[in-house]
N, C-alpha and C positions, 0 to 999 in steps of 0.2 A: 755819088758825090765823093770827091777825094778831099782829104784833110792833111795834105803834105806839110803845111805850115806847122801843124801840131807835132811833127816829128822832131822839131827842134826842142820842144819841151820834153818829149819822150827821151831824147838823148841826154838832156840835162838830168832827168830823173834817173836814168840808167847809170850815169856817171857818179851819182851820189852813193851808190851801193859799193862801198869799199871795205873789204874785210879788214878789221882792226880800226877802222875809222867809220863806223856805221852811220847810216841815215837813221835819225831818230824821229819818229812820227807820233805826234800828238793827235790822235784820230778825231775827226770832226763828223758832224751829222746834219748840220743845217746852216743857214746863212749867218746866224749869230755866232756860232762856234767858228765858222770859217773866217768871219771878220775879226774875231778875237785872235785867231791864229796869226793873222797878218800883222798883229802888234807884237809878235814874238820873233826870235831869230830863226824861225822855222825855214828850212830850205825847200820843203815839199809838204804836201798834204795827202791825207788818205781818209777815206770814209770808213765807218764801221757799220755794217749792215744791221747789227743788233740795235745800235743806238738810233739809226735811221728808222727802223721798224718801231722801236719804243716811242719815238716822237710822234708816230702815227697811231699809237695805241694798239700795235700789232706785235705778235711774236716774230722772232727772226725768220723762221722758215715760212711765215705767212706773208712776207713782203713780196709783192709782185714785181715783175720786171719794170712795168710802167711806173710804179711808185718809186722804185729804186732809181730809175733814170731821172725822174722828176727831181729827186733830192740831189742827184749829181749835178743836174743843170743849175740848181740854186747855188750850190757850193762853187761851181766854176764861174758863175756870173759874179760872185763876190770876189773870188780870187783874181779874176780879170787877167789871167795869164802871168801874174806876178810870180807865182810858184806853180810847179806841176802837180797834178792830182792823180793818185792811184785810187781806183774805185773798188769797193768790195762787191764782187759779183756772185758771192756764194758759190754754188756749184756750177754757175753758168746757166741755170734754168733749163736743165735737162736737154731735150732736143732743140731748144731755142738758143743754143750757145752762140752761134754766129750772129743771130739777131741781137743778143745781149751785148756782145763785144762791139758790134757796129753802132748800136744805140748809145753805148757808153762813150765811144769815141765822138760821135756826133754831139753828145752833151758836153764834151770837153775833157774827158779823162784820157790820160796817156799811159795808163798802166792799170793792172787789176790784180786782185786776189782771186784765185780759183781753187775751190775746195775739191777733194776727191771723195766726198761722202754725199750720199743721196739725202735730200731734205726729209725731215720727220723720221729718221732711221739711223742705225749704226752700220748700214751697209756701204762699204767702200766700192767705188768703181773698180773693176778689174784693171790691173796695170796696163795691158794693151789698149783698153778703151780709154784710159786716162791719157796715155801717150797720144792717141789720136785727137783727143779733145784739146790737148795743149797745142798740137799742130794746127788745129782749126783756129784757135785764138791767134796764133802767129800768122797764119795765112790770111785770115780775115783782116787783121790790122794792116798787113802789108798791102793788101788789095785796096785799102782806103788811104794809102800814102803814109802809113805810120809803121814802117818795118821795125823800128826800135821800141815799139810798145813793150812796156815792162811787165813781165809775168811773175808774180809771187805765188808759187804753187804750194798751197796749204795741204798738208796731209794730216788726217785725223786718226792715223794708225794707233797712236798711243791712247787717244781718248776712247777708242772702242776696245781697248784691252789687248791690242796686239803688240808685237815685239819691237825692240829697238832695231833688230836686224831687218825687219820689214821696212821700217822707216828708211834705213840705208838703201835697201833695194829700190824702193819706190823713188826716193829722192834722186838717186843717180839716173834712173830712167826719166824722171821729169826734167832734169837738167839737160840730158841728151836730146829731149824732145823740144827744147826751146825755152824752158823756164829760166829766168834770171837768178832766182833764189828759191830755196826750199824752206817751207814754214812748218816745222813739226809742232803740232799743238796737242797738249794733253787734256784740254778742257778746263773749265773754271776751277775744278777741284784738284788739278794736278799740274803744278809748274814743273818745268824741266829742272833737272839737277845740273850742277856744274860739270859733273862727269859726262852727262849726256850731251850737253852743249859742246864740250871739248871733242867728243867723238864725232859729232855731226860736222863740226868745223874741219876736222881732219878728213872725213869721208867726202865732203862736198867742196873742198878747197876754199873754205871760208864763205861760200855762197849760201849763207844761212840767215834766215829771218826768225826772230824770236819775239814773242809777246812778253812784255814785262809783267811778271807774276809775283804773287806773295803768298800763295797757298799750296800746300801739298808737296812742296819741293824745296827749293832754296830761293830766297828773296834776293835775286841777283840784281845789282844796280846797273844803270846804263854804263857807268865806268867799268865795272867788272866785266860786263858782256863785251865791251870794246876790247879789253885786255885779252879776252878769250879768242878774239879774232872774227867775230861775226860781221855781217854786212848790213843788217837792217834790224831795227827795233821798233815795235809798235805797242800800243796800249789798249787796242780794241775799244770797248765801250767804257773803259774805266773812268775817263774824265766826265763822261755823261753821268755816271753813277755818283761820282764825287759831287758834281753840281747839284744833283737831286738831293743828296743828303744835306748839303748846305742849305738848299731851299727849305727843306723840312725843318731844319734847325731854326732858321731865321723866322719862318712862318709860325712855328710853334711859340717862339718868344713874343711875336707880335700879338698873337691871339691870347696869350697869357698876360698881356699888359705891358710888355716890354717895347723896345724901340728897335730901330734898324742897327 
């Protein structure tokens, strides 16, 4: 089955990635968060697999492809093609990468995150293998009528303790293989520094995706990241965590005799 009509949404999503005027994504994880997003000025949506998994009582690496696709389907049903969706496909589910991409497209996604680290490990895919995996994503999407499918290639190089130089090496290879943007991630305990962001913007011609962080580095705002020239900003599961903390605070007050 072809999904050529979806390529219009993919083109819209791709066009939102403008260095210096980045796409800002408030990541969603279910129908409620997707509906709330539609009440904001958001130009696009993206899922966060960690939050999707948490909503099912699972760890991120334990989220199955079928569970992930089911969540993508719920989100796209709510979005109803009003804004395009990028789906977090983790590492692409190992040997099932083509199935993961085709299933996500069938569910309504027109872009994805693809990680270069194996689940439950700190082992990165070798660069040649990751290049081939990115080409598989591109070829699979094109075969389904979505040649402009947007690929945000995440590298966990910094998270696993490797160098900025390797981020640059991997990022350039990923862009050459068909990725739209490179997403260097340092993990929950390590935000990127302004110096690192500046380096990546230079090396990748602005085709950089950054998660908004506030630990272990510099708490760079969306405005400052825009000034530095990146193309995409996301927040991962942060909004889900904030919502949970607010839930606990209000619930504690109610149980302790308070009101809403």
